[in-house]
N, C-alpha and C positions, 0 to 999 in steps of 0.2 A: 833466764829457760833452765833448767834441768836437763842434764846429759841424756834423761831418755825420751825427754820434749824434743830435744835438739837432732837425736834419729829420727823420731818418726818427723819431722820437719824435714830432713834431710831423706828420708823415703816419699815423703809428699812431693817434694820439688822435681825430683827422679822419677817420679809417675806422673805427675800432672803436665810437669813445666810445659812437653810437647803438644797438646791441646791448650793449653795455655797459650802459649807461642804464638798459633793458627790464629786465635781469636782476636790478638794483640794486633797480629798482622792486618787482621781483616778491618779493624777498629782504623788504626794508622793509615790505611789507604795502599798496602804494597809495600809502604816503605819500614825493611826488615830491620833496618837501625834505627829507627825510631821507635818498633815493636819491644825492640829486648831492652831496649830504656824503660818502657812503656810497664813490661813485666819484669824487670826489677825494682822498679819502687814498687809495683802491687807487690812482692814476693817480702821486700824489706817491711812493708807494712803489715804483713800476715803474720813475718818472722817476728816482730813488736807487741801483737794479739793474740801470739800462740794459745797458749793455755787460759784465753779467753773466749776463742773464737768455737763453735760447736761445728761449723760446717765450712773447713778451709778453701772449699774451692770455691763455692757460692759469692763465700767472702773476699777472694781474692777477684773473683769476677768480676762484681761488683767494683771493686777499688780499680780494676781497667777500665770499665764502662765510664767512672766519676772522674779518674788522670784524665782518659782522652776527653771529657766533655770539657772538663777546666780546658783542655789544652785547643779545642777549638774554640772558647767564647774567649781566649787571651790573644788565637791568630789573626784580631784584627790588624794589627801591626804589620803581618806578613799578607799580602794581599797576590803573590805570584802562586801560579801554579805551575807546580814540575809535576813534570812526565818522563819516562824512560824514553820513551821512542817518538819522534817528531807524528802528527798527527799524518802525514802521510803514508807514512809506512805503519801505522797503525790498522790501515785499513786491510782486511783479508777475504779472501774470497770465502772461503771454507774451514772451522778448524778442523783437520784430519785425526786427531786423537786427543786424549784426556789432557796431556800436558797444554795443546794448544786450545782447550776451551778453559783450562784453569787461567792461563797465564790470558786469554783474553776477557773472563769472569775478574779477572783483580786486575786489568787495567780498565776495563771498565767503571770499577768500583772506587778506584782512584781519583777519577775523575768527577765522580761526584763530591758533592759539599762537605767536609767534615760531620754534620748534623743527619743528611740523607744516609751516610754510610754507616753511622751508628744505629738509626733507625731499622735498615733493611738487616743488619749484620744482628743486632738484638732479635726482631723479629723473626728472620727466616733463617741465619745461619745458627743461631740459639736458642731457634724455636721458644722464645718466649711468651707468652697474649699481652695483648695490647696495652693489657692494665697495669702489668712488669714494668710494659717498657716505659710507660708515661709516669710510671712511679719513679723508676731510675733514674731519668732523663728530666725531672720536676716539674712536667708540664699536664696537658690534658691528652685524654683518649684519643678526644678529634684533634688534637693537634699531632698527633702518633698517626692515626689512622690519612690524614692530608698528607701530610711529609711522605708515609709509606707511596700511595697514591701518586705522586708528584713525584718520588726516588725510583718508581718502577719506571713510570714514563720514561725518565730521562735514563736510563738505565739501556728501557730498550732503544732508546735515539742514538744514544754511545756504543750500541754491542748490536748492529740488527743482523750481526752474520748469528747472533743465537737463536734468532727468530726462524734464519732458515734451516736450525737444526731442528723445528718443532719444540723448542723451549722456548713458549710464549711467555710463559711463568717463574721466568729467570731472576731473580734466583725463588728459590721456593722449596717446602718440605716435597710438595709431588716430586717438583723439577729434578732434573739430573747432576745436579751441583748439590754438593755436601758440603760441612765446612773441613772434611779429611781430604777431598778431592781437590779444593781450594788452597790448604795447609800448603805447605814449603814442599 
């Protein structure tokens, strides 16, 4: 990469890393360290193809998704579910502010399977159509639909306090949760 390309890449990283990191955090279930690793690996791949990539952010997001898919496909070795809080302390009456809402959504997303979490992040936080999600995940549109349906049902059961707020379609483009609100 020439000097001009390096400068443009540095600008890209400075400008787009926060948004890409938020997506990586959602994809990794709230594990910020895993998200940072995911983003760093994606940026390495973007840098190696910088001169050939027309849409660097789209390419970076695709690398993030595919790396996360590879991680959860290989996760068969590790069956343990790790959570930050014990289940007893995770139950709340009602989140009083946006920070509590973000934490509640993040906690609930982290308890979904990696596949469920990935489908919800792609569909609702990245606002991709079902056909694009199916293409990225290498499955059929019907699989995306059924996984989305089951994932939302599980998310609602994991975080019933969200429906008490009137956010019955959480997460979703019409709901009160956006990628910026769920981010770090």
